[in-house]
RONUDREN-9347 format. One line per 8 residues: their letters; for each residue x, y, z of C-alpha. Coordinates in Angstrom, 2 decimals. Each point is the difference from the previous one (the first is absolute). Layout:
! RONUDREN-9347
A = X:Y:Z | ...
END
This chain:
! RONUDREN-9347
MADPIPPV = 2.58:64.31:-55.31 | 1.48:-2.59:2.34 | -2.19:-1.62:2.65 | 0.28:1.65:3.44 | 2.26:-1.78:2.52 | -2.02:-1.30:2.96 | 0.93:1.47:3.38 | 2.37:-2.03:2.20
PAPGESGS = -1.66:-0.98:3.30 | 1.50:1.57:3.07 | 1.85:-2.26:2.44 | -2.51:-1.98:2.06 | -2.82:0.47:-2.53 | -1.26:-3.10:-1.77 | -1.05:1.61:-3.24 | -3.02:-2.32:0.03
EHPGAGEP = -3.47:0.19:1.36 | 0.28:-3.58:1.29 | 1.05:-0.19:3.66 | 3.27:-1.81:0.57 | 1.10:0.21:-3.64 | 3.02:2.05:0.94 | 1.07:-2.12:3.00 | 3.54:-1.32:-0.14
PGKKRRKR = 0.14:-3.53:-1.45 | 0.22:-2.81:2.55 | -1.76:1.92:2.75 | -1.98:-2.52:2.15 | -3.46:0.43:1.35 | -0.31:0.72:3.66 | -0.13:-3.22:2.01 | -2.43:-0.88:2.74
PFWQELPI = 1.09:0.80:3.55 | 1.71:-2.84:1.82 | -2.84:-0.38:2.50 | -2.36:-0.74:-2.90 | 2.28:-2.62:-1.57 | 0.86:-1.82:3.25 | -3.40:-1.79:0.29 | 0.34:-1.07:-3.65
LIGIALVL = 3.45:-1.49:0.66 | -1.27:-1.80:3.09 | -2.99:-1.35:-1.95 | 2.18:-1.28:-2.85 | 2.39:-1.70:2.45 | -2.93:-1.63:1.81 | -1.58:-1.29:-3.23 | 3.34:-1.43:-1.18
TILIQQFV = 0.53:-1.66:3.37 | -3.45:-1.61:-0.11 | 0.50:-1.27:-3.55 | 3.44:-1.42:0.76 | -1.19:-1.74:3.16 | -3.08:-1.37:-1.73 | 1.79:-1.50:-2.99 | 3.78:-0.18:0.66
AKVFLIPS = 0.99:-0.15:3.68 | -1.60:0.79:3.32 | 1.24:0.57:3.54 | -1.60:-2.29:2.59 | 0.10:0.07:3.77 | 0.86:-3.33:1.69 | -2.68:-0.24:2.70 | 1.01:-3.14:1.93
ASMETTLH = 2.95:-2.08:1.19 | -0.87:-3.05:-2.14 | 2.93:0.63:-2.41 | 2.70:0.74:2.55 | 2.90:0.20:-0.18 | -0.18:0.56:-3.76 | -2.57:2.79:0.45 | -0.70:1.77:3.27
GCDGCFGD = -3.48:0.96:1.11 | -1.68:0.29:3.38 | -2.73:1.88:1.83 | 1.08:3.48:1.07 | 3.38:-0.05:-1.75 | 1.39:1.47:-3.21 | -0.34:-3.06:-2.23 | 1.76:-0.57:-3.30
RVVVDRVT = -1.24:1.73:-3.15 | 0.68:-2.04:-3.13 | -0.19:0.77:-3.71 | -2.22:-2.58:-1.68 | 0.69:-0.63:-3.68 | -3.31:-0.21:-1.89 | 1.53:-0.67:-3.44 | 1.87:-3.32:0.31
YDFTDPAP = -3.08:-2.18:0.31 | -1.45:1.43:-3.19 | 2.67:-2.07:-1.77 | 0.58:-2.95:2.32 | -1.68:-1.81:2.90 | 1.11:0.14:3.63 | 2.76:-2.51:0.74 | 1.09:-1.82:3.17
GDVIVFRG = 1.93:2.36:2.25 | -1.72:3.18:-1.19 | -1.31:2.29:2.75 | -3.39:1.14:-1.29 | -2.74:2.42:1.00 | -3.49:-1.24:-0.79 | -3.66:0.75:0.64 | -1.43:-2.33:2.62
PQPWTANE = -1.98:-2.78:-1.73 | -3.59:-0.51:1.11 | 0.83:-2.94:2.33 | 2.64:2.18:1.70 | -2.28:2.98:0.61 | -3.43:-1.65:0.43 | 0.21:0.02:3.79 | 1.88:3.26:0.39
IAPQESGN = -1.59:3.22:1.18 | 0.09:2.58:-2.76 | 2.14:3.04:0.88 | -2.02:2.88:1.41 | 0.24:3.09:-2.19 | -0.22:3.49:1.45 | -2.95:2.08:-1.17 | 2.13:3.15:0.11
FFTKTLRG = 0.95:1.10:-3.53 | 3.29:1.57:1.12 | 1.03:-3.14:1.91 | -0.92:-2.29:-2.91 | 1.96:2.17:-2.43 | 3.12:0.00:2.19 | -0.25:-3.76:0.44 | -0.31:-0.51:-3.76
LGSLVGFA = 2.98:2.22:-0.75 | 2.02:-1.67:2.75 | -0.70:-3.48:-1.37 | 1.32:1.10:-3.41 | 3.49:0.47:1.41 | -0.08:-2.67:2.71 | -0.56:2.27:3.01 | -3.42:-1.49:0.78
PPDERDFV = -1.42:-3.49:-0.39 | -2.05:-0.43:-3.20 | -3.76:-0.25:0.34 | -0.10:-3.36:-1.77 | 1.03:-3.12:1.91 | 3.35:-0.81:-1.57 | 2.57:-2.55:1.14 | 3.72:-0.57:-0.51
KRVIAVGG = 1.43:-3.55:0.01 | 2.61:-2.12:-1.78 | -0.86:-2.44:-2.80 | 0.90:-3.55:1.05 | -1.70:-2.10:-2.68 | -1.87:0.67:-3.25 | -2.88:-1.67:-1.84 | 0.40:-3.76:-0.45
QTVQCCDP = 2.58:-0.42:2.77 | -0.63:-1.90:3.25 | 1.12:1.59:3.25 | 0.12:-1.44:3.51 | 1.79:0.33:3.33 | 2.28:-1.26:1.23 | 2.97:-2.38:-0.33 | 1.93:-1.14:3.11
QGRVLVDG = 2.11:3.19:-0.18 | -3.14:2.15:0.04 | 0.32:1.06:-3.67 | -2.96:0.64:-2.29 | -0.24:-2.43:-2.92 | -1.11:0.80:-3.55 | -0.54:-3.02:-2.25 | 1.80:-2.03:2.65
KPLDEPYV = 3.17:2.13:-0.01 | 1.07:2.11:3.02 | 0.28:3.74:-0.55 | 3.03:2.20:0.60 | -1.42:2.95:1.98 | 2.71:2.21:1.52 | -2.51:2.84:0.40 | -2.21:-1.86:2.52
HWLDQPPT = -0.11:1.45:3.49 | -0.44:-2.71:2.65 | -0.28:0.39:3.73 | 1.96:-2.33:2.22 | -2.21:-3.04:-0.46 | 0.90:-3.52:-1.12 | -1.06:-1.13:-3.50 | -2.62:-2.33:1.49
ARQTFAPV = -1.85:3.02:1.47 | -0.52:1.67:-3.37 | -3.41:0.22:-1.61 | -0.55:-2.99:-2.25 | -2.55:-0.47:-2.76 | -1.01:-2.83:-2.30 | 0.95:0.03:-3.71 | -1.92:2.61:-2.03
TVPKGSLW = 0.06:0.11:-3.80 | -0.18:3.65:-1.05 | -2.69:0.61:-2.65 | 1.07:1.30:-3.40 | 0.07:3.80:-0.06 | 0.50:0.20:3.78 | 2.89:0.37:2.47 | 0.92:-1.41:3.39
VMGDNREN = 1.40:2.85:2.10 | 1.57:0.16:3.44 | 1.48:2.67:2.25 | 3.73:0.03:0.75 | -0.84:0.29:3.71 | -1.38:-3.53:-0.05 | -1.21:-0.15:3.61 | -1.77:3.36:-0.24
SCDSRCQG = -1.73:-0.10:-3.38 | -3.50:-1.07:-0.98 | 0.45:-0.86:-3.66 | -1.01:-2.82:-2.37 | 0.31:-2.40:2.93 | -2.88:1.55:1.96 | -1.82:2.60:-2.11 | -3.38:-1.23:-1.23
GGGVNGTV = 0.46:-3.10:2.09 | 3.24:-0.92:-1.75 | 0.47:-2.47:-2.82 | -1.22:0.98:-3.45 | -2.09:2.82:1.50 | 3.20:1.60:1.25 | 1.53:0.36:-3.46 | 0.12:3.38:-1.76
PVDDVIGK = -1.21:0.48:-3.60 | 2.67:1.52:-2.23 | -2.63:2.52:-1.16 | -0.06:1.47:3.53 | 3.72:0.82:-0.03 | 0.70:3.75:-0.08 | 3.76:-0.15:-0.50 | 3.42:-1.06:1.21
ARVIVLPP = 1.73:1.66:2.96 | 3.32:1.32:-1.30 | 1.61:2.65:2.21 | -0.31:1.19:3.60 | -0.04:3.80:-0.26 | -0.76:0.98:3.61 | 1.27:0.29:2.65 | 3.42:1.08:-1.35
SRWGGVSD = 1.82:-2.46:2.26 | -1.84:-2.87:-1.72 | 0.53:1.08:-3.62 | 0.79:-2.93:-2.31 | -1.38:-2.66:-2.31 | -2.52:-2.67:1.04 | 1.36:-3.55:-0.27 | -1.62:-2.20:-2.64
HDPQAAPA = 2.09:-3.10:0.75 | -1.60:-2.96:-1.79 | -0.29:-2.77:2.62 | -0.53:-2.64:-2.69 | 2.92:0.92:-2.27 | 3.43:-1.61:-0.22 | 2.81:2.31:1.24 | 1.21:0.76:-3.55
ALGAPAWQ = -3.46:1.11:-1.08 | -0.68:2.46:2.82 | -0.77:3.63:-0.77 | -2.49:1.89:-2.13 | 0.51:0.53:-3.75 | 2.10:3.05:-0.88 | -2.94:1.86:-1.50 | -1.96:-0.38:3.24
QGIPLGAG = 2.95:1.14:2.12 | -0.02:3.31:-1.85 | -3.65:0.70:0.86 | 0.61:1.43:3.52 | 2.28:2.69:-1.39 | -2.46:0.87:-2.75 | -2.94:0.04:2.41 | 1.93:2.20:2.42
ALLAFPTL = 0.83:2.46:-2.75 | -3.62:0.18:-1.11 | -1.21:0.52:3.56 | 2.56:2.76:0.53 | -0.79:1.87:-3.24 | -3.12:1.91:1.17 | 1.77:1.19:3.15 | 3.18:1.01:-1.83
AAGRSLRR = -1.91:1.81:-2.75 | -2.13:1.92:2.48 | 3.08:0.81:2.07 | 1.87:1.44:-2.98 | -2.97:2.14:-1.00 | -0.38:1.22:3.56 | 3.67:1.01:0.19 | -0.24:1.89:-3.31
KLAKQD = -3.05:1.90:1.17 | 1.60:0.89:3.33 | 3.12:1.24:-1.81 | -2.09:2.29:-2.20 | -1.78:1.42:3.04 | 3.33:1.04:1.61
END
């Protein structure tokens, strides 16, 4: 006798004791509600932003007028926010003309009053988050100046035309902001040989900048160790009216040799793309979630 034919399951029945065995192929599991995924998206974006700003590029607030008119900054105003490239100096040293952000060396900060931190957890958290994107000054005492001379070079001021000299040669400094004073009224200083591994830095607003000329008493104590450099200022990102690149005109170079290498000129675009990625990714996810809720 032939074997009995098994019964055909009715429509909708699985024919199996295992739950879900009869579900149509490709059916997805139920997703979390949007309100549960939103904190996760925000957390991921925040972590990516912190990692990028710690190792690739960071937004800094310009707190003073010492670099005007290249960079604007003043008390009570909306100062420039600049993207600082933290990668370049992993492969090369700062060069004359670079605008750098650096941690204040011990001679620069020895006589300064440490910034007073709020004991309120909420205030401290907002300040920390704001400093990540340049909307609040960082807690550490950082400075922004332009590199004038590097280790082994001798710098002094000034020649009869009021120009700074490096190894006896006058500098070409179109970025310097002078008030209406004659060259003889400018701040002079005796020759200083910059130690190896250090930098002589000055503000573009020469009559309103305490830099290597006066910090730590001036001279060798006013130089900045290369190890204290955080990165190179590349792009002004805020306010919108000030958007643009930061000049790195080499004051020591011959006219034909001016300009950064091509691979360095591409870094601002790459840094900007990396900084924008967390925001764009979170924005796309947010739009998809909102569309599904409609």
